[in-house]
VMD Tcl script that draws the C-alpha trace (Angstrom):
set ca {
  {98.74 -150.01 -27.26}
  {98.60 -153.28 -25.31}
  {95.49 -152.08 -23.47}
  {93.73 -151.30 -26.74}
  {94.62 -154.70 -28.23}
  {93.26 -156.44 -25.14}
  {89.94 -154.62 -25.39}
  {89.61 -155.33 -29.13}
  {90.36 -159.02 -28.61}
  {87.73 -159.14 -25.86}
  {85.15 -157.54 -28.16}
  {85.93 -160.05 -30.93}
  {85.48 -162.94 -28.50}
  {82.11 -161.57 -27.45}
  {81.15 -161.18 -31.10}
  {81.81 -164.90 -31.65}
  {80.02 -166.00 -28.50}
  {77.01 -163.77 -29.19}
  {75.94 -165.92 -32.12}
  {75.54 -168.89 -29.77}
  {72.98 -167.50 -27.34}
  {70.28 -164.88 -26.99}
  {71.60 -163.66 -23.63}
  {74.92 -162.60 -25.11}
  {73.10 -160.86 -27.95}
  {72.17 -158.25 -25.33}
  {75.83 -157.72 -24.38}
  {78.19 -155.27 -26.01}
  {81.57 -153.65 -25.56}
  {82.70 -150.05 -25.95}
  {86.15 -148.44 -25.94}
  {86.68 -144.70 -25.65}
  {89.47 -142.14 -25.71}
  {88.93 -138.61 -24.43}
  {91.56 -135.83 -24.79}
  {90.42 -133.55 -21.98}
  {91.46 -130.55 -19.91}
  {91.33 -129.89 -16.21}
  {88.84 -127.19 -15.24}
  {89.84 -124.57 -12.66}
  {86.65 -124.14 -10.67}
  {87.43 -120.76 -9.06}
  {89.98 -117.96 -8.85}
  {91.84 -119.68 -6.01}
  {92.44 -122.78 -8.13}
  {93.48 -120.73 -11.14}
  {96.37 -119.29 -9.07}
  {98.22 -122.63 -8.86}
  {96.77 -124.94 -11.55}
  {99.02 -124.46 -14.60}
  {99.28 -127.23 -17.24}
  {95.86 -128.80 -17.74}
  {95.96 -131.28 -20.63}
  {95.16 -134.94 -19.91}
  {93.78 -138.03 -21.68}
  {91.32 -140.65 -20.49}
  {91.00 -144.10 -22.06}
  {88.20 -146.45 -21.10}
  {86.46 -149.73 -21.82}
  {83.11 -151.08 -20.67}
  {80.89 -154.12 -20.94}
  {77.26 -153.20 -21.63}
  {73.89 -154.90 -21.19}
  {70.81 -153.53 -22.96}
  {67.14 -154.21 -22.25}
  {65.02 -155.04 -25.34}
  {61.35 -154.43 -26.25}
  {60.76 -158.20 -26.25}
  {61.57 -158.28 -22.50}
  {58.21 -156.70 -21.61}
  {59.85 -154.47 -19.00}
  {57.75 -151.35 -18.39}
  {60.45 -149.44 -16.52}
  {62.96 -150.12 -19.28}
  {60.37 -148.96 -21.83}
  {59.89 -145.71 -19.90}
  {63.59 -144.97 -20.41}
  {63.63 -146.02 -24.07}
  {65.36 -149.36 -23.24}
  {68.57 -148.12 -21.62}
  {72.00 -149.70 -21.44}
  {73.71 -150.52 -18.14}
  {77.48 -150.78 -18.22}
  {80.37 -151.83 -16.01}
  {83.47 -149.95 -17.01}
  {87.03 -148.95 -16.23}
  {88.86 -145.74 -17.07}
  {92.50 -144.77 -16.85}
  {93.04 -141.02 -16.62}
  {96.55 -140.12 -17.73}
  {97.07 -137.00 -15.66}
  {100.82 -136.71 -15.19}
  {100.89 -133.71 -17.52}
  {98.61 -131.76 -15.15}
  {100.85 -129.57 -12.99}
  {100.34 -127.34 -9.95}
  {102.67 -124.89 -8.24}
  {102.20 -122.02 -5.79}
  {104.60 -119.22 -6.65}
  {105.56 -116.60 -4.06}
  {102.47 -114.65 -3.10}
  {101.30 -113.06 0.19}
  {98.04 -114.97 -0.25}
  {99.79 -118.19 0.85}
  {100.62 -116.91 4.34}
  {103.44 -118.97 5.88}
  {103.43 -121.58 3.10}
  {106.77 -121.50 1.32}
  {107.34 -121.97 -2.40}
  {109.01 -125.24 -3.44}
  {111.42 -125.79 -6.33}
  {109.34 -128.34 -8.28}
  {105.94 -128.74 -9.94}
  {103.39 -131.05 -8.30}
  {101.73 -133.52 -10.69}
  {98.19 -134.81 -10.46}
  {99.17 -138.38 -11.34}
  {97.18 -141.12 -13.07}
  {93.80 -142.31 -11.71}
  {92.24 -145.74 -12.33}
  {88.45 -145.75 -11.99}
  {85.85 -148.52 -11.84}
  {82.29 -147.38 -12.44}
  {78.68 -148.22 -13.24}
  {77.00 -146.34 -16.05}
  {73.36 -145.71 -16.97}
  {72.96 -144.84 -20.67}
  {69.59 -143.55 -21.84}
  {68.87 -143.21 -25.57}
  {67.25 -140.00 -26.78}
  {67.09 -141.06 -30.46}
  {67.39 -144.40 -32.24}
  {67.22 -144.83 -36.01}
  {68.58 -147.62 -38.22}
  {71.87 -145.67 -38.54}
  {72.08 -143.27 -35.60}
  {71.77 -143.40 -31.83}
  {72.06 -140.36 -29.54}
  {72.19 -140.94 -25.79}
  {73.28 -139.41 -22.52}
  {74.89 -141.25 -19.65}
  {75.57 -140.92 -15.93}
  {78.44 -142.71 -14.20}
  {79.40 -143.31 -10.59}
  {82.22 -145.33 -9.09}
  {85.48 -145.39 -7.18}
  {88.89 -144.12 -8.31}
  {92.41 -144.96 -7.16}
  {95.11 -142.29 -7.48}
  {98.75 -143.13 -8.16}
  {100.11 -139.78 -6.95}
  {98.37 -137.74 -4.27}
  {99.10 -134.76 -2.05}
  {102.21 -135.21 0.10}
  {105.04 -133.06 1.46}
  {107.77 -134.91 -0.48}
  {106.91 -134.37 -4.16}
  {103.25 -133.31 -4.28}
  {102.91 -130.44 -1.83}
  {100.92 -128.22 -4.21}
  {98.56 -130.96 -5.40}
  {95.38 -129.67 -3.78}
  {93.16 -131.59 -6.19}
  {93.49 -135.12 -4.78}
  {94.33 -135.81 -1.13}
  {93.57 -139.54 -0.78}
  {94.27 -142.74 -2.71}
  {90.61 -143.65 -3.05}
  {88.14 -141.15 -4.44}
  {84.47 -140.93 -5.30}
  {83.83 -140.62 -9.04}
  {80.96 -139.00 -10.91}
  {80.73 -138.65 -14.67}
  {78.23 -137.45 -17.25}
  {78.19 -137.08 -21.01}
  {76.40 -137.27 -24.33}
  {77.38 -139.15 -27.48}
  {76.23 -139.87 -31.00}
  {76.82 -143.32 -32.50}
  {76.92 -143.99 -36.25}
  {76.47 -147.63 -37.22}
  {79.08 -148.58 -39.80}
  {77.80 -152.18 -39.91}
  {75.13 -154.32 -38.33}
  {76.92 -154.73 -34.99}
  {79.55 -151.98 -34.94}
  {79.35 -148.23 -34.43}
  {81.66 -145.22 -34.19}
  {80.97 -142.68 -31.46}
  {81.70 -139.02 -30.78}
  {80.55 -136.91 -27.86}
  {81.42 -134.86 -24.80}
  {82.53 -136.15 -21.38}
  {82.73 -134.61 -17.92}
  {84.39 -136.37 -14.97}
  {84.94 -135.54 -11.32}
  {87.05 -137.22 -8.61}
  {87.10 -136.13 -4.97}
  {87.10 -137.77 -1.56}
  {83.82 -136.28 -0.33}
  {85.56 -134.31 2.49}
  {86.75 -137.56 4.06}
  {90.33 -136.26 3.83}
  {92.28 -133.12 2.90}
  {92.98 -131.63 0.49}
  {89.69 -132.07 -1.30}
  {89.50 -129.49 -4.05}
  {88.71 -132.33 -6.45}
  {89.73 -132.77 -10.07}
  {87.26 -131.84 -12.81}
  {87.89 -132.60 -16.46}
  {85.92 -132.00 -19.63}
  {86.51 -132.68 -23.30}
  {85.52 -134.53 -26.47}
  {85.33 -138.33 -26.54}
  {85.69 -140.75 -29.45}
  {85.12 -144.47 -29.47}
  {84.13 -147.79 -30.99}
  {81.09 -149.84 -29.95}
  {80.20 -153.47 -30.50}
  {76.41 -153.67 -30.15}
  {74.84 -156.90 -31.46}
  {71.58 -156.00 -29.72}
  {70.90 -152.86 -31.74}
  {68.58 -154.33 -34.38}
  {66.37 -155.71 -31.62}
  {66.05 -152.30 -29.94}
  {64.31 -151.00 -33.07}
  {61.45 -153.52 -32.75}
  {58.01 -152.29 -31.80}
  {57.38 -152.44 -28.06}
  {54.24 -153.87 -26.52}
  {51.73 -151.60 -24.73}
  {52.93 -150.57 -21.29}
  {51.06 -151.27 -18.07}
  {49.44 -148.31 -16.42}
  {50.87 -146.63 -13.35}
  {48.81 -145.17 -10.52}
  {50.50 -142.21 -8.77}
  {50.60 -142.26 -4.98}
  {51.79 -140.33 -1.92}
  {54.19 -141.76 0.63}
  {56.46 -140.70 3.46}
  {60.08 -141.53 4.28}
  {62.35 -141.34 7.29}
  {66.09 -141.54 6.61}
  {68.95 -141.78 9.10}
  {72.57 -141.27 8.10}
  {75.97 -141.67 9.70}
  {78.82 -139.87 8.00}
  {82.32 -138.54 8.37}
  {84.37 -135.50 7.37}
  {87.65 -133.70 7.82}
  {87.74 -129.99 8.62}
  {88.53 -127.28 6.12}
  {89.53 -125.11 9.08}
  {92.29 -127.55 10.06}
  {93.55 -127.70 6.47}
  {93.78 -123.92 6.29}
  {95.56 -123.77 9.65}
  {98.29 -126.25 8.65}
  {98.67 -124.83 5.14}
  {98.85 -121.10 5.72}
  {99.25 -120.40 9.44}
  {101.84 -122.94 10.61}
  {105.59 -122.29 10.80}
  {107.66 -124.29 8.26}
  {109.69 -125.94 11.04}
  {106.58 -127.18 12.88}
  {105.84 -130.93 12.61}
  {102.34 -130.36 11.23}
  {103.39 -127.78 8.61}
  {101.38 -128.57 5.47}
  {100.65 -132.02 6.85}
  {98.62 -134.70 5.10}
  {97.25 -136.24 8.31}
  {93.84 -134.98 9.40}
  {91.38 -136.10 12.04}
  {88.03 -137.53 10.92}
  {84.87 -136.31 12.68}
  {81.41 -137.89 12.85}
  {78.43 -136.25 11.14}
  {74.89 -137.55 11.74}
  {71.66 -136.75 9.91}
  {67.94 -137.40 10.12}
  {65.41 -136.57 7.41}
  {61.62 -136.86 7.22}
  {60.09 -136.43 3.76}
  {56.66 -136.24 2.15}
  {56.86 -137.56 -1.45}
  {54.63 -137.98 -4.51}
  {55.46 -140.81 -6.93}
  {53.83 -139.48 -10.09}
  {55.53 -141.87 -12.53}
  {57.40 -145.15 -12.46}
  {60.58 -143.13 -13.01}
  {60.16 -140.17 -10.67}
  {59.05 -138.92 -7.29}
  {59.29 -135.42 -5.84}
  {58.53 -133.84 -2.51}
  {59.72 -131.91 0.53}
  {61.93 -132.99 3.42}
  {62.97 -131.60 6.79}
  {66.63 -132.20 7.70}
  {68.37 -132.29 11.07}
  {72.19 -132.50 11.13}
  {74.50 -133.10 14.06}
  {78.20 -132.26 13.73}
  {80.47 -133.63 16.43}
  {83.17 -131.17 15.37}
  {81.50 -127.92 16.52}
  {83.70 -127.63 19.66}
  {86.83 -128.02 17.53}
  {85.63 -125.28 15.18}
  {84.98 -123.04 18.20}
  {88.52 -123.74 19.45}
  {90.04 -122.79 16.09}
  {87.94 -119.62 15.90}
  {89.10 -118.69 19.42}
  {92.73 -119.00 18.27}
  {91.93 -116.35 15.66}
  {90.38 -114.05 18.25}
  {86.81 -114.78 17.15}
  {84.69 -115.17 20.28}
  {81.47 -113.46 19.19}
  {80.08 -116.29 17.06}
  {77.86 -119.16 18.10}
  {78.94 -122.76 17.63}
  {76.19 -125.36 17.75}
  {76.45 -128.99 16.64}
  {72.85 -128.81 15.41}
  {71.68 -127.59 12.01}
  {68.13 -127.64 10.65}
  {67.04 -127.29 7.04}
  {64.13 -127.63 4.65}
  {64.81 -129.30 1.28}
  {63.10 -129.89 -2.05}
  {63.66 -133.53 -3.03}
  {63.63 -135.47 -6.29}
  {64.34 -139.15 -6.84}
  {64.81 -141.05 -10.10}
  {64.08 -144.80 -10.07}
  {65.17 -147.71 -12.23}
  {64.06 -151.01 -10.74}
  {65.70 -151.21 -7.29}
  {68.27 -148.50 -7.96}
  {67.51 -144.83 -7.43}
  {69.33 -141.53 -7.62}
  {68.22 -139.18 -4.84}
  {68.79 -135.41 -5.01}
  {67.90 -132.56 -2.68}
  {68.36 -128.80 -2.58}
  {67.87 -127.33 0.87}
  {68.01 -124.06 2.76}
  {69.15 -123.79 6.37}
  {66.62 -122.64 8.92}
  {69.26 -122.80 11.65}
  {73.03 -123.19 11.40}
  {75.68 -121.77 13.73}
  {79.06 -123.30 12.86}
  {81.44 -120.38 13.28}
  {83.43 -118.16 10.94}
  {83.96 -120.60 8.07}
  {80.25 -121.38 7.81}
  {79.45 -117.66 7.63}
  {82.17 -116.71 5.13}
  {82.51 -119.76 2.87}
  {79.33 -121.83 3.11}
  {76.13 -120.75 1.43}
  {72.75 -120.56 3.22}
  {71.71 -123.55 1.12}
  {73.03 -127.09 0.69}
  {72.81 -129.98 -1.76}
  {72.65 -133.73 -1.29}
  {73.03 -136.41 -3.93}
  {73.28 -140.16 -3.50}
  {72.79 -143.60 -4.98}
  {70.36 -145.94 -3.22}
  {69.22 -149.57 -3.47}
  {65.84 -150.94 -2.36}
  {66.34 -154.18 -0.44}
  {64.11 -157.06 -1.56}
  {61.49 -158.41 0.84}
  {61.87 -155.51 3.29}
  {58.79 -153.47 2.40}
  {60.78 -150.84 0.54}
  {63.71 -150.16 2.88}
  {66.63 -148.55 1.03}
  {70.34 -148.39 1.75}
  {72.72 -146.01 0.06}
  {75.34 -143.30 0.26}
  {75.01 -139.51 0.01}
  {77.37 -136.60 -0.36}
  {76.22 -133.35 1.25}
  {77.75 -130.18 -0.20}
  {77.66 -126.38 -0.28}
  {77.68 -125.09 -3.86}
  {79.21 -128.43 -4.98}
  {81.96 -128.27 -2.28}
  {81.61 -131.43 -0.18}
  {80.64 -131.05 3.47}
  {80.53 -134.74 4.42}
  {79.86 -138.24 3.06}
  {77.32 -140.51 4.73}
  {75.77 -143.97 4.66}
  {71.97 -143.84 4.80}
  {69.08 -146.16 5.64}
  {65.64 -145.03 4.46}
  {62.35 -146.47 5.73}
  {59.11 -145.79 3.79}
  {55.86 -144.82 5.51}
  {52.62 -145.82 3.80}
  {50.12 -143.03 3.20}
  {48.02 -144.69 0.49}
  {47.33 -148.33 -0.19}
  {49.77 -150.19 -2.42}
  {52.51 -147.62 -1.97}
  {55.27 -149.84 -3.32}
  {55.21 -150.24 -7.13}
  {55.90 -153.55 -8.79}
  {59.58 -154.05 -9.78}
  {59.43 -155.58 -13.23}
}
mol new
graphics top color blue
foreach p $ca { graphics top sphere $p radius 0.5 }
foreach p [lrange $ca 0 end-1] q [lrange $ca 1 end] { graphics top cylinder $p $q radius 0.2 }
display resetview
C-alpha cells in the first residue's frame, strides 16, 4: 500500500507542476498491477514447476512526442511514448520441486519446495499508439532492462529453482493495452503483459522465468489533447543501400557442465549440483548488406562467423561419455536474414540465421537447432559517421547461447547513406 501511495503522490505533484511549463506537459505517470502466471515452456519444465501464480506491480515516468515538435521519425510511429519504469514481481508463491524420478539421474529429492523469489526490474519502454480518439487510445509496447532477484538457485534452500541462477538478469517485456480517458488528463487502462527474465547464458541455471497475464492501471497524461492535433507534412525519405561490419565479444557458461553437475555427479562430491560455473569467451564477426527503405526500417542479409573458446572443454565432456566420433571445432559459420528498427539513435536489431558449418559435439546435435536467432539493442554514437554500440543475445529456439557486446561500423554504398536524426 505504501508503494501505491508514493506513486499517486508523485503523479499529483507532476500534475501541479505540469501547469507551469510546456516541457512537463509532455510528461506523464502510469501505475500498473498485473496478476500473472508463470509459463512452463516445455515438458521438462512442467515436471518440476508447480505453483505458478504471481503478481507484478509497476510505475513509470513517460515522455511523449507531439505533432507540434515537427519530428518526422516520431510522426512515422504515430508520436510514441518513451518511459523509464520499475517493476516489482512478487514471485514467492511460484514453487518448484523435483520429485523422485529416474529422469533426474543422481540428483536426490529434497524435503522442501524451492521458491522463485521477488524480482525488482528497471527498464526502458517504447510505446507505440495504434489508435487515438478523444476517448480511447490503443497501443503496444516493448520493454528492456535489468532485473535483480532476491532469491536465486542455491544448494541451501533453492536447489530446484532452475528458472533464475544469478542475481542480475536481462529483462524483456511486451504487451498491448487500451486506455479510456475518464477526464482530460487521466485514463484507466486494461491489457495483456508478457515478461521474461534470464541471464543470457552468463550463468547456470538459465531456464528463465516467463510470465503472462492481464494488466490494469491508471495513467496521468496531460499531453493527450496535444497528440490529437493535426501534424504537419512529413519530409520525404530516400531509400538507400549500405553495408555493415560488426564485431562482438561475448561470454557464456556451458549447458554441458550444468547437466554434469546436476544429474551425473555423486551427492557427496563437492561440485554436486553446484552453483559455480566457469565463464567462456565467445567471439563473433558479421558482414551485412542492408537496404534502408524507410526511416523506421532496414532489412538485408548477413554472413556470421562465430568462435567459441569452449570447444575443447565440450570435447572433453563428450569423451567422458564415451563419445569420440564427433567433431569439435571452435568455428561456426552462418547466413542470416536481418531486420533493424530505428528510432532516432536507438535501434532494435534482429536476425534469423541458419548454420552452414557447426561442429560443437553431442549437445549441439541433440539440443540445438540448425538455425539461430540474435536480438539486441543498439545506439548510434554522435559524430562518428554512424558507428553503433550495443548488446546482443544469440539463441537457439529462444534458448540463450551467449550474450555479447557489439561494435558496428557502416560501409557507404550510396551517397548520403546516413539519414538525418531529427
